N, C-alpha and C positions, 0 to 999 in steps of 0.2 A: 192241772199244771203242777209239775213237781216243784217243791220248795227249793229255794236257793239259799246259799250262805250270804247273809248280809255283809259280814266282814270280808269274805272273798270278793263280793261284788264291789265293795268300797275300795279294796286294794287294787283291783283291776281298773277301776275308774281313776284312781290316783296314778297308776302306771300310764294309762292313756293320756292323762293330763300332762305328765312329764314328757311323754313322747311328742305331743303336739306343740307344747309351749315352752319346754325347757330351754335353758336352765330357769328353774323357778324355786321360790322359797316355800317353806311349809305354809306360811300365811297365804301365799298366792294359790297354792293347791287347795287350802281350806275354803277360800272364797270361790274359786272356780268350780269346785266339786260340791259346794254347799254342805260341808261337814265341819265338825268341831276342829279347831286348830290343834288341840292335843291329840285327837284321833288321827288327824292328817300326819302329824309329826311321827307318831308311833308306826303308822303304816309305812312312811318313808324310811324310817330306821330299819324296819323289817326287810323292806325291799333292798336297802343298802347292804344289809348283812348277807343277803343272798346274791348280791352283785347285779340285781336287776336295775338299780339306779346307783349313781355315785354322786358324791357331794363335791362341788367345786367352789371356787371363789364367788361365782355368781349365782349359785344355787344348785338344785338337783337336776341331773340329766341322766339319760339312759346309760346303763352299765354294760359290762362285757357279757353278762349272762343272756341279755336280749340278743346281742350280736351272734352269740353261739347258737341260739334257737333259730335265728334266720339262716345261718350257715347250714345248719342241719336240715332245714326245710329245702334249701337250695340243693344240697347233696342228694336228698331223697328223690326229688323230682328230676334232677339232672341225670341221676343214675338210671332212672326208668326211661327217660326220653332219649338219652344219648344213642343207644344202639338203634332205636326205632328211627331217629333222625338220619342216621347214617344209611340205613336201608332205603329210606325214602329218597335221600339225595342221590344215591346210586341209581335208583330206579328211574327218576325223572330227569336227572342230570342237572338239577338246579340247587342253589344254596338253600338250606333249611336252618333257621335260626330260632333259638330259645331265648326269650326275654323274661326277666323277673321284674316285678313291681317294687320300686323303692321310692316311698313317699309319692310324689307326683311325677315320677320319671320311670321310663322303661330302660332296663339295663341289659345289655347283651351278656348272656352267661355261657351259652354253648352255640356252636355252629358246625354244620356238616356241609362241606363244600362239594358241589356238583362238578364233575370232571369231564363232562361230555362236550362242553363248549369252550372255545378259546376265550371268549368274553363272558365273564360271570360277575356276579355281585359278591362282595366280601366285606364283612364287618370286622371291627376290631373288638375282641372280647373285653368287656369292662366299659365299653363306650356306652353312653346314655343319652337319652333325648326325652323331651316333654311328652306326656301322655297324649296331648292333642296333636301330635305329629307322627306320621308313620302308621302303617297297618297294625303293628303289634301294640303300639300305644293305644290306639282306638279300640282294639279288640279287648284289652284289659279294662280300659276306662268304662266301657259300656256296661260292665258287670260289677262296678263298684257301688258303694252305698250312695244315696242321693246327695249327702253332704259333700262327699268327695267329687262327685260329678259336677255339682253346682260350682264348687271352687275352681275346678279346672276349666269348665266351660266359660267362666268369666274372663279367662286369659285369652280366649280365641278372638279372632277378628269379627266373627258373626256368631254370637251365642245362640241365636235361634236356629241357624243352619247347623251348628254343632249339636244341639239337642235333637234335631231331626235325624242327623246322621247316627247318633247313638241309638235312637229308637229303631232305625233301619238295621243296625248291626245286631240288636237284640232279636229282631225278627228273623234275620238270616242265619245268625249263629257264627258269623265271621265278618271281618272288615277288609276292605281293599283300599289301596292308596297308590298314588303315583306322583313323583316329583316333589314329595314333601320334605324328605330329609336329604336326598341326593337327586339332582336332575338326571333323568334317564333311568330311574329305578322304579319298578312297579312291584307291589307286594300284596299278598293275601295272608291274613293272620286269623288264627282261631284261639279263643281263650281256653285255658286249662282250669276248669271249675272243679274245686275239691268237693268231697262228699258233704261238707257242711255249708256249701253254697258260696264259699269265698273264691275269689279269683286273684291269685298272686303271680301268675305266669301266663305266657302265651307262646305259641309256635307260629312260624311264618315261613312261607316260600317267597324268595326274592328273585326277580328276573330283570334283565336289562330291557329297555323299552322295545328293542328289536324283536323280543319274544313275548311281549305283553299279551298277544292274542292267545297264548297257551294257558293263561291263568284260569279261565273258566274250566278247562279240563283238569287242571291240577287241584282245584278247590276240593272236590270230593276226596281226593287222596290225603289232603291236609286234614280235613275233618275226621277222616278215619284214623290218622295218626293221633290227633288230639283225643279222640275217644279211647284209643288204646292206652294212652298215657294215663288218663283220668280213671280208667277202669282198674288200674293197678295202685292208685293212691290209697 
């Protein structure tokens, strides 16, 4: 196994602590990360100078540099997915949506509207919903770390059923839902898994309940779209 930089590892640990619990003081970070308080302070100052954290009245919180990294990631995946989503939406006549992970929520980033049917599903870009609701949320949730999954599963009405659903999604490689976010809407979603194994986004096809029987035939096309996007990441 290759050696790692202990200082770099500590700095990333501190940054993650700020992200999860901020605003926090240097003393809070030292206790939470089990490092010397002086070391914690120096790491925070370094991160602050690079704008990865900022210091407010209540302590340290994430800074603008982190937001810029997230926006860059969104742009990269969106730029790849957008034309492919448009092609699929035109081919199947249904709405194709791209969601991004934001903490414990799925956020609508892009959508391509199908124009073949008078009645169609349409999202509002920027809208968000919990990961344990909707096909896209479940598709992304199933491929998160165990700590995140455990935290979100606790919020569901039936944690055992939620865990079983996650295991099924992992086996299938996609998630399905109906009437979870909007009554009369059915969806199938696939995760976009990056080369390092992380899943920060997912794509979905959404249909009204009157055409729910078409989803099984649309699922392979969605999985092909997801594979095309991830192959370019």
